[in-house]
C-alpha positions, 0 to 999 in steps of 0.5 A: 155190760151193755148200758142201754138194757140197763139205763131205760129201767132206772130212768123209768124208775125214777120217772115213775116217782115223779109221775106217782107224786104228780098224779097222787101226791095231792091227795094228802091235801084234800082242801087244797084247790084244784086251780093249786093242784094241776099246775103243781102237778103239771110241774112235777110231772114236767120232770117225769117226761124228761126221763121217760122220754129218753127212757123210751128212746134208749130202751126202743134200742134193745126192748120192743114197743111192747116190752117197754110198756109192759116194763113200765107198768110193773114198774108203775105198780111197784113205785105206787105200792111203796108209795101207798104205803109210806106216804099215803099210809095204806095197807097192801092187801092180798088182792093187790099183791094178786093184781101184782102178780098178773102184771108179772105174769104180763111181763113174762109173756111179753119178754119171753122168746116164743118159737 
């Protein structure tokens, strides 16, 4: 098994968990001042960068930049969907699923070998 294909996906998945909490975790604390939220979010985002940068460096040996970016967006929406349901208590609606389907279609076009 060539771990160069799998490692970037796993690193991007975990980095997106950190990113999602850095960007949207504060929504559960509407009364918290921005001067507190911003450094806390930066602190969480530090770990996201520690995973995303190696994911892209390793991934670029086997994926194109366009493929890495498309993969990143699909992972981001997937992580955010779980986060929004279980952390924020929001519902996933049909239009969210349709939008996700469009991203999956983008993945098909990014990864398909065209003649």
